N, C-alpha and C positions, 0 to 999 in steps of 0.2 A: 504493500500500500504506500502511496505517496506520503512523504514525511509530514507535509502540511495537513493532509487529511487525517493522519494518525493523531496529530496533536489536537485537531478539531474534535475528533471522536473521543479521545481519552480524557481530555481536560474539560471540554465544553459540552459533550454529549450530543453533538450534531453529526449527522451522516453526510451532509453536503454543504457547500458554501452557498451564500446568496450571491446575486449578480455582482460582479466586479471584485468581490472579496479576494478570491484566490489570485486573480490577476495582479491586484495591488500587492498582496503578500509576496508573491514570487519576485516582483520587481524590487521590493525592499531587500529580500534575501540576496538579490544580485547586486546590492549596494547602489541602487539607483534612487535619486531623490524623487519624492512623490508629493503631489497635491491631490487630496481626496475630498471632493465635494459631493456629499450624498445626504439625502433627506434624513431627518430625525427618525430613528427606529430602523434604519437600513443596515445597521451592524458595522458602523465605522470602527468601534472599539477593537473588534477582532483583528483589524488590519495592523494594529500595533501590538496586540497581545500574543498573536501566534508566532511571528518571526523570532522573538527572543527564545521561545521554547524549542524552536526548530534548530537554530544555530548554537544554542546554549551559551549565549552572551547577554549581558544585562541590556535591557531596553530602557531608555530614559523617556519619560512622558511629562511634558510641561502642561500643567492644568491650572486654570484661573481661580478655582475655588477650593478652599481647604476641605469643606464638607464633602465635596465631590470626590476629592482624592481619598478621603477616609472611607467613603462608601465603596469605592472601587477596590481599594486595598482589602477591605473586609470580604468583598465578594470573591476576589481572586484567591485569597487564603482558604476560603471554604472549598475551592476547587483544587486545593493542593499546590497552588502556585506560590512561590516565594516572592512576596510583594511588600513594599514599604513606601513611605513618603517622607520627604524633607521639606519643612516649611517652618515659619515662626511658631506654629502650634505644636511642633514635635517636641515632646518632653523627654523622650528617650535619646540621650546624647550619644549612645553607642551606635545608633543606626548609621550615622554618617561614616564612621570608621568601617563598619561592616560593608556598607555600600561601596566604599572606595576600593575594597578588595574583591568586588564582584560576587558578593554573597547573595544577591537578589536577582530573580529573573526579570522583574519589572520594578523600576524605581520612579515614583511620581515626584515632581518638584514644582513648587510655585515658581513663576518667572523671576521673582526677586531673588529667590534662593539660587536658582540656576546661574544668575548673572553675578552673584556676590561670593559664591563658594570659591575657595582658593584654587588657583590653577593646578596646584599639586594634586588636588582631588581628581581632576580630569586626567592628568598625566598617569597617575597610578591606576585609575580605572581603565584607561586605554590599554595598559599592559595586560589587564585581565580580558579585555574585549568588550566593545559596545556594539550591540546589534543595530541600534537605530536611535535617532533623536527625534521624537515626535512632539509636535506642537498642537495640542487639542484646542478647539475654538480659535483656530488660526486667524479668523477675521479680526480678532482683537489687535493684530499687529498693524492693520491697515488704517490710515487716516481716512480712507474712503469708506471704511466699514462702519457698521451701525453701533459698534461697541468698542471703539478704539481705547486702548489702554497703554499708557506711556511705558510701563514696565515691560510690556511685550516687545516694544521697539528696540530694547537693549539686547535682545537675544541674538542679533546679528554678530555681536562681538565674539560669540562662541564659535562661529564658523571657522575662524582661523586656528582654533585649538582642536576642533573636531573635523579635520580636513577630510578624512577618509570614511567618516560615519555618514550613512544615508540619512537625509533629513526628510521628515514626513509631516506635512501640514494637513490638518483635518478640520472640516467645518461643514455645517448643514446649510449655511446661507452665505453665498458669495456671488455677486454679479461678476461679469467678465472683467470689469475694471478692478474690483477687489482681488480677484484671482491673480491678476497680473502683479498687483502691488504686493501680495503675499509672497509670491515666488521671488520677487526682487528684494524684499525686505529680509527674507531668510537666506539670501544669496544662494539660492538653489542652482545647481549645475545641470542644465539641460533636463529639467524636471519632466517626469511622466505625469500628465494631468488626467485625472478621471473625474468626469462630471456625470453623476447618475441623474435619473429623472427626479424632478421636484414634485411630480404628481402624486397625490395621495387620494386615490379614487374613492376610498371609503369615507372620506370627510366631506360633510355638507358645510358650505360657507354661506353665511347670511349676515346682513347688515341692517340695522334699524336706527333711525334718528330718535332721540328721546329728550325730554326736559328733566334736568336734574332736580332732585327733591325727594322727599320721603314717599310721596305717592308712587313714583316710578320704582323706587327701591322695594317697596312692599309688593308691587306687581311682579317685579323680577323674582323676588324671593318665593312668592307663591308657587312658581313653576318648579322650584328646586325639588320638592318632595317627589314629584313625578319622575325625576331623573335618577335619583340616588338608588332606586331599586335596581337599576340596570348597570350601575357603575359609579365612578367618582366624578366630581366636577371641580374645575378650577375657575375662580373668578379673579381676573387680573384688574387691578385698579391703578389709576395714574397717580394717586396721592395716598399718603398714610391715613389721612382723615377719612377718605372713602373706604379704605380697608376696614377701619375700626367700625364705621357706621354700618356697612353691609354685614360684617361679621356678627354684630349684635343682632341684626334683623334675622339672619339665618338661624342663629341660636334660639331666638325667640319663637320660631315656628317648630322647634323641637328637633332640629337637625344637628348632629354632632359635627361641628366644624373646627377647623384649625385656622390660625392667622399667622402671617409671615411678612415682616417688613424690616427695613434696615435699622430702625430705632429699638427693636427688641434685642435683648442680650443674646449672645451666641448660644448659650445653653437652651434658652426658650425656643430659638429658631430651629435648632437641631431636633429638639423634642417634637415640635410641631411637624417638621419634615418626616421624622421617623414614624409617627402615628398615622400620618396620611398614607405613606408608602405601604404600611401594614394593614390598611383598610380599617383602622380604628377611628379614623376621621373620614367622613364621607365627602366633605367639601373643604377646599382650601381657598381662603380669601387672601390675596397677596398682592404685593407690588411685583414688578418684573424681576426683583432680586431672587424670586423663587423659581426653581424648576430646572436649572441648567444641569443636564446629565441625569435627570430623574429616570429611574428604571421602573415604570409602573404601566403595564399594558392596558389596564381596564379603565382608563379615563375616558368617559363617554361624552363629556361636554366641556368646552373651554369657552368662557365668556370674557370678553374685554369690555370693561365699563369705562369708556372713554377711548378716543382715537389714539392709537400708538404713534410714536414719533417716526417710525419708518416701517416699511413692509418686511424688511429682513427680520427684525425682532418679532413682528406679528406672525410671520410664517413659522419661526422657530417656536414661539410660545403656543400657537394653535396646533403645531405639529406634535405636541405632547399628548394629543388626543388620539384615541383609537390605534395605538401602536400594535394591537393584536389583530388588526385587519377588520374588526367588526365595525359596522356603521356607527359613526359618531358625528357630533355637530360642533361647529365653531361659529359663535355669534359675536358680532362687534356692535356695540351701541355707542353712538357719537352725538355730540351737540355741535352747533355751529361755532361756539366759542372754542372748542378743541383746536380748530384749525389755526387760530391766531396765537394761542399760548406759546407754542414752540418757537415762534419768531423771536420772542424776547430771550429765550434760552440761547438761540443761535447768536444773537447780538453780543452775548457775554463771552463768546469763545474768542481766543486770541489768534488761532491759526486760521488763515483765510481758506485753506483746504477744508478744514472742519466746518467752517461757517457755510461754505458752499454745499458740502455734503449734507449737513443737517437741513438746510432750507430746501434743497432739492428732494430730500427724503420725505420731509413733511408734506410737500406738495403732492408727491406720489401716493402717500397714504391717504391724503384727502381725495385724490382721484379715485382710489379704490372704493372709498366710502360712497362716492357720488355716482360711480359708473352705472350705466344702464345695461352694460354688456355682461357677458358671462364672467363671474368672479374668478373661477378657476383659470380660465384663459388669461385673464388680466394678471393673476399672480405668476403663472408659468412664464408668460412673455416678459414679465419684469426681470426674471432670472435668465432670460435668453433662450427659453425652451419653447419650441413651437407646439401649439395645440391645434390639431387639424380641424376639429369641428368648431362651429361658432357657439354651440350650446353644449354644456356638459350634462345637463339633466340632474345635477346634484348641487345647485346653489339657488338662492332665492330668486335671482333674476331669470333663471332658466325654468323654474318650476311654478312660479306665481303668474297667473294670467293678468297681464297689465293692460290698462286702457291706453289708447294712443290719441293724439290730437295734432292737427296741423298747426304748427307754431310759426309758420313762415313770416307772417306780418310782424309778430312780436320779436322774433329773432332778428329780423331785418332792422327794426328800430334800435335794439340793443347793440347789435354789431356796428351799425352805422354811427351810433353815438360814441362808442368806444373808439372807433376809427378816427372820429373827429378829435378825440382827446389825445391821440398820438402816443398812447402807452405811458402817459405821464401820471396817471391816477389809478386807484383801485376801482373795483366794481361799484362801490357805493357812489362815487362821483357821477358816473353815467346814469345810475338809477335816479339820483337826485335831479339831474338835468331832465330826464324823461318825465319825472313826476312834477316838473315845473317849479322846483325850489328856487328861491331867490336869496339863498344864503350868501354871506359875504364873499366866500371864495369863488362862488359861481359868478357873481356880479363882477368881481375883480378880473376874472379871466374872460369876461364877456360871453360866457356860455349861454347866458339868457337870450342871446341874439341868434343862437343856432336854430334852424328851422325845426329841429327835433324837440326843442324845449317845450315841455308840457304835454307831449303827445302820448305819454304813457300813464296819465293820471287814472285811467280806469282800473289799474292794478295796484295793490299794496306793494310797499318796498320789499317785503319778504317774498312775495311772488316773483318779483324781478330777480331777486338774489337766487332763488331756486332755479329759475330759467338760466341765469348766468352760470351757476355751478353745473347744470346739465350741459350747457354748451362748452364749458371747459372740459368736462369728462369726455365729450364727443369730439374734442380737438378743433372746434370752431374758434375757440378762444384759448389763449395761453396765459398762464399766471406766472409771475416771476417776482422775486424779492429783492429790493434794494434797501440795504441796511435792515430796518425792521418793518419796512412798509411793503405791502403786497400791491403790485401794479398788475394791470391786465392789458393785453393787446390782442388784436385780431390776428389769427394764425393764417397761414397760406390757404388752408381749407376754408376758413371764414372769408378770406378775400375773394376766393372763387365764387362763394355764395353771393357776396355783395355785388360782384361783377355781373351776375345773372339777374339782378333785381332792378326794378324801376320803382319810383314812388307809388305808381298805381298797380304794380304787379310784382309778386314774388313767387318763385317756383315753390312747389309744395315742400315743406320740411316737417314730416310727421315724426313726432318724438314720443317715446314711451313715457308714461307718467309714473315715475318711480320716486321713492324717498320723499325729499322735501317738495318736489314739484307736484307729486300726487296729493300731498297734504294741503299745499297752498291752493291747488285747483279746487279741492273740496271746500276749503274755507271761502274761497272767492265765490263759488257757486251758491253757498249758503248766504253770503252777504248780499249777493244780487237778489236772491229770493226775498230776503227781509226788506231790502230797499223797494223792490217791486210791490210787495204787500203793503208797505206803509204808504206808497204813492197811490195805490188803488183805494186805500181806505180814506186818504185825504181827498 
């Protein structure tokens, strides 16, 4: 039997490899640098766990979280594999000496430890033999990545010491730009790059707009008891305040829940994590600090309470759902205010690369929330993967029957107004012009003299915002950030539409009524009915 298959069977109990695993492992054994980009739950860990056992030399694995290292060490020891970790949390000071002399199959290290440990450690271990140097969550090394960490950036210094050791980068979420940056930052030599499919067919993707407050939280929590009978649920919140509020609400309906956020002490976080993994807690309410590397196959629902800062982290967090292949659901709830909060976060960053990355990522997450197209297709294409069909049949946009309406006249007014503003303002300025505002900034810019001024009074400002967001998601408009301000301009697709229009004629533009636009259409229709009724009574 092949040596890699023997290790797989003897230590891990599997009879065959998953796609790409054996290919990656064999290249590592051949001492070839590798970058492995595969979805959560696809078995990336085996790619660095098997080679050390085959060649019988220590494998070094850099990992970002102490709790994750501790969990992996415990799991490997239970399989009879000699594993340990080195970090600031390691209290057994004999571990480093043993590791230096090759007494472990796999040695996990924090990036800080890997960069500060004496050169003599590496020199002595090289004499014993190092099978690989793996960097888990490798996107953390890239300034273009969604979770950049300065300490990861220092790992390139070790390349000069570990010249003949194969480097392996592993991540579940990396766009083409991030992949290129990872290989450069780790100084990989002609790396063999494997990119698996990002598609998780068993996951349902849905998005809903909501209004923050106790009423919505109560409504959200009421659904939880129906879910926990089938498996566990994670609720991700953007603030600690939201975590605590939703946690209390979940507990109040009699569900045994856990809580996890950065202001809890380490012991409390570890206990909460442990109880959830062991199914002693049915629901985990947490910030995004929770879940990296979690090995729990029966999570049936992941809820995001608030729009995430980027699609990479959203994909990774939602990907903790349904790892056993059984049908599971990922729901994202957002408010309009979510889209502007991150702009101020970006403004505080010093690196221009990071500012650009954060602002572009926020806009892409907003487009995901607002899109009328297939959400699975949107996600896959964000990571550069083609999805042949236009509809997946397993997201809200593909399964809910939507109403449609010809918006050609209204779209013409909004696009023409934005075109007149020449990309100098955000969406609100053009809406104010269409609604006939005579605010100071409009008068000073003489926008009140535009022929379009006041032609959109029939609709409320929120209706126009919803249409604007729909046109952004359909690429008739493009939104961009300057400093902390969001400006909007007409895209080439929008210019083509305008070129085909006349004041008295616009070609049909039939749009699906989704999300905000559907709600505002309903609200407008109700207002018109009330107005008509009052006029008839008068």
